[in-house]
PLY file of the C-alpha trace (Angstrom):
ply
format ascii 1.0
element vertex 95
property float x
property float y
property float z
element edge 94
property int vertex1
property int vertex2
end_header
-237.93 -79.20 79.48
-240.52 -79.85 76.82
-240.84 -77.31 73.72
-244.24 -76.62 72.14
-242.68 -74.81 69.37
-243.71 -71.27 70.67
-240.64 -69.25 72.19
-241.42 -66.86 75.01
-241.09 -63.84 72.73
-243.45 -65.14 70.49
-245.84 -65.82 73.39
-245.49 -62.53 74.73
-246.34 -61.12 71.32
-249.39 -62.99 71.08
-250.26 -61.79 74.19
-249.71 -58.14 73.28
-251.53 -58.12 70.19
-255.01 -58.35 71.34
-253.91 -56.42 74.32
-253.15 -53.18 72.18
-256.42 -54.02 69.97
-258.49 -54.16 73.13
-257.07 -50.80 74.23
-257.54 -49.13 70.88
-260.87 -50.11 70.62
-261.74 -48.56 74.18
-259.74 -45.38 73.16
-261.62 -45.14 69.68
-264.68 -45.64 71.20
-264.06 -42.93 73.95
-262.96 -40.54 71.44
-265.98 -41.40 69.21
-268.52 -40.72 72.49
-269.70 -44.62 71.76
-272.20 -46.34 74.55
-270.34 -48.67 76.89
-272.69 -51.28 75.44
-271.01 -50.72 71.88
-267.52 -50.37 73.27
-267.90 -53.60 75.30
-269.45 -55.23 72.39
-266.61 -54.09 70.15
-264.03 -55.18 72.44
-265.68 -58.53 72.72
-265.66 -59.10 68.95
-261.82 -58.17 69.03
-261.52 -60.75 71.74
-263.03 -63.36 69.91
-261.59 -62.48 66.61
-258.09 -62.89 68.10
-259.24 -66.19 69.92
-260.54 -67.83 66.55
-257.06 -66.46 64.63
-255.03 -68.22 67.40
-256.76 -71.43 67.08
-256.81 -71.44 63.22
-253.23 -69.72 62.35
-251.15 -70.89 65.02
-249.79 -74.52 64.16
-250.07 -77.29 66.26
-252.15 -75.91 68.76
-249.52 -73.76 70.57
-251.61 -70.93 71.33
-254.35 -72.71 72.70
-254.15 -71.85 75.90
-254.29 -67.85 75.28
-257.17 -68.68 72.86
-258.97 -70.06 75.30
-258.52 -67.43 77.78
-259.77 -64.78 75.00
-262.55 -66.52 74.31
-263.72 -66.48 77.95
-262.67 -62.90 78.03
-265.03 -62.25 75.08
-267.91 -63.81 76.79
-267.37 -62.02 80.01
-267.62 -58.85 77.90
-270.62 -59.63 76.32
-272.27 -60.08 80.13
-270.89 -57.01 81.01
-272.32 -55.26 77.62
-275.73 -56.99 78.33
-275.81 -55.75 81.98
-274.98 -52.03 80.68
-277.53 -52.28 78.16
-280.16 -53.47 80.82
-279.04 -50.72 83.12
-279.31 -47.88 80.58
-283.01 -49.09 79.81
-283.81 -49.32 83.46
-282.76 -46.02 84.18
-283.62 -43.91 81.27
-285.51 -40.88 82.00
-289.39 -41.22 80.98
-290.86 -38.25 79.17
0 1
1 2
2 3
3 4
4 5
5 6
6 7
7 8
8 9
9 10
10 11
11 12
12 13
13 14
14 15
15 16
16 17
17 18
18 19
19 20
20 21
21 22
22 23
23 24
24 25
25 26
26 27
27 28
28 29
29 30
30 31
31 32
32 33
33 34
34 35
35 36
36 37
37 38
38 39
39 40
40 41
41 42
42 43
43 44
44 45
45 46
46 47
47 48
48 49
49 50
50 51
51 52
52 53
53 54
54 55
55 56
56 57
57 58
58 59
59 60
60 61
61 62
62 63
63 64
64 65
65 66
66 67
67 68
68 69
69 70
70 71
71 72
72 73
73 74
74 75
75 76
76 77
77 78
78 79
79 80
80 81
81 82
82 83
83 84
84 85
85 86
86 87
87 88
88 89
89 90
90 91
91 92
92 93
93 94
């Protein structure tokens, strides 16, 4: 069995850190009554930050898979944030 330099416990930690940050941003956004657009935008930035950090800081490309997944998740969150922004403009009450 090949070994790429990242043990299973390290890989689990690499997966848990962005998850905790993702939920913390969502929780703080809810407590601060931020709009869905800003919550999803901040979560997207968090996902991008972890992805870039994993590409740069984890040696020998050992976390490239999870970094790619985080990058795709960040893109998905940007699409969802844009959808919420457009929906809030469409359904905004006119005065």
